[in-house]
C-alpha positions, -999 to 999 in steps of 0.1 A, spaced: -93 588 311 -102 629 303 -129 644 287 -134 673 268 -156 691 236 -143 678 204 -137 705 181 -152 685 152 -191 672 154 -187 641 164 -175 617 197 -141 603 190 -119 582 214 -79 594 212 -50 576 229 -18 601 239 17 584 230 44 587 254 83 592 239 96 558 251 70 538 234 75 555 200 108 547 202 101 510 205 72 513 180 46 502 206 13 521 212 5 514 248 -34 506 254 -44 524 291 -66 498 310 -96 524 302 -95 507 270 -88 471 272 -124 461 268 -123 477 235 -99 445 228 -88 408 222 -84 394 256 -63 366 242 -49 372 204 -17 378 199 -21 397 165 -46 422 158 -52 442 126 -46 477 119 -68 500 83 -37 517 68 -47 550 49 -50 526 20 -83 506 29 -58 473 33 -57 450 64 -21 447 84 -14 425 109 2 437 141 12 418 171 -6 423 205 -1 418 238 -33 413 258 -35 428 292 -42 395 309 -7 384 301 24 382 322 32 421 316 0 430 325 -2 454 297 -22 461 267 2 470 239 0 469 200 37 468 189 56 469 148 46 510 146 77 526 140 69 528 104 37 543 111 52 566 139 82 580 112 56 585 85 31 606 106 62 620 125 43 612 157 62 635 188 56 628 227 21 637 237 6 635 203 -34 618 200 -41 593 182 -76 586 173 -86 549 180 -117 529 162 -131 498 165 -143 490 136 -146 446 135 -135 418 159 -97 422 163 -101 450 133 -89 486 144 -79 518 125 -54 543 136 -53 577 134 -31 608 145 -56 631 155 -44 657 133 -47 643 98 -89 627 117 -97 663 118 -83 677 86 -100 647 65 -133 653 85 -131 694 78 -123 687 37 -151 673 39 -169 692 56 -157 719 30 -169 698 1 -204 688 15 -207 725 16 -195 734 -21 -212 705 -35 -235 710 -69 -264 687 -65 -275 657 -37 -260 630 -53 -226 645 -49 -239 652 -13 -247 620 -7 -209 608 -21 -191 629 3 -213 618 33 -207 581 27 -166 595 31 -170 614 58 -190 582 71 -160 561 64 -135 590 86 -155 593 114 -166 553 114 -203 565 120 -234 561 101 -243 582 72 -279 589 96 -251 597 120 -234 624 101 -261 638 87 -271 647 118 -238 662 131 -237 679 98 -275 699 106 -260 710 143 -221 724 130 -242 743 99 -268 755 130 -243 767 145 -232 789 116 -240 830 118 -271 836 99 -261 863 67 -277 882 44 -289 861 15 -277 868 -14 -291 874 -49 -279 879 -85 -293 895 -117 -303 875 -142 -312 893 -176 -317 927 -151 -339 906 -128 -329 903 -91 -331 863 -86 -326 850 -46 -304 823 -45 -315 789 -43 -308 765 -13 -278 746 -15 -277 710 -23 -260 700 9 -287 715 32 -320 698 10 -303 667 12 -297 668 53 -334 684 54 -350 657 34 -330 629 55 -339 645 91 -374 654 79 -381 628 52 -400 652 34 -426 657 66 -438 693 69 -424 710 102 -462 730 105 -486 700 94 -464 668 91 -481 667 54 -462 651 27 -468 623 -8 -450 603 -26 -444 618 -60 -438 594 -89 -403 585 -84 -412 572 -52 -397 608 -33 -415 626 -9 -425 662 -22 -417 692 -4 -410 726 -4 -381 748 18 -395 783 28 -374 811 38 -384 826 73 -369 856 63 -369 859 31 -341 884 31 -320 861 52 -295 835 38 -296 798 39 -293 787 76 -317 761 90 -326 787 116 -341 803 83 -356 772 66 -388 749 71 -395 721 52 -430 723 43 -458 713 23 -473 731 -7 -504 741 15 -482 756 45 -459 775 24 -489 794 6 -499 798 39 -469 818 47 -472 841 18 -502 848 19 -525 839 55 -525 865 80 -492 856 101 -477 857 135 -442 842 144 -430 831 175 -392 827 178 -374 810 211 -345 829 226 -321 811 198 -340 819 171 -359 789 164 -395 792 148 -415 776 177 -449 783 173 -470 800 139 -502 815 135 -520 813 102 -554 839 105 -562 833 142 -551 795 143 -518 785 160 -497 756 152 -466 741 166 -436 744 143 -413 707 147 -379 714 149 -350 684 147 -325 701 170 -346 695 197 -339 655 195 -301 659 179 -269 664 209 -254 697 205 -224 689 221 -200 662 209 -170 648 235 -134 637 230 -122 607 255 -84 612 260 -69 584 275 -38 582 289 
């Protein structure tokens, strides 16, 4: 088994295929993964791309062959043009229920949904794409939101766009995807004071402050704040203290210093892919 950095913001497991097994329509499960699979079953269920279960023959490791393997995959290999050395993503969904996805398709689905999240025009749309991403990645929605925060936090900070409306320049709003991710991670609590309150609709109230008003929408340039703190950023005598990675760590309002809570400290920054042979 080899561990390598994942190209996408999720940990996952792959199995490498071999030419001889592909020809026989088999997938040999490496010893390092046998604990994920049943000890005695002669069939397991794979979820196809339509979400339907398909029963497949299964040989557990403790059989006379001393090899754990899944059979009946010839059609799958043909359809996906599987070649020697290709990697298949293995996901355990439930007892005796698995999903197998060619890694190139898995990565493409993830990237397509991340792009849709970035381009969403409202939070309901963001939530819908997060649920789809959760299903494909086999992660909880909370894990997806954390991974998306890390992914977007690694992007370059660009200047904030402006547009002219009847000859008045207005700065671009915070995208729906960013608002949704910040809401879920901070639960509306101000990063400086920890204060929030529930609105009449039951949702926590918060405002988003651009640390540098001329820089674009980037998590390093955005803060979840209460109205009072937001006004202090605008009107109070202000000093700001950043770390080496440009995250705001402390702020001084009128000689009083406050720590700034950054959720990035609680999140994994590197994701791993396990390759099993």
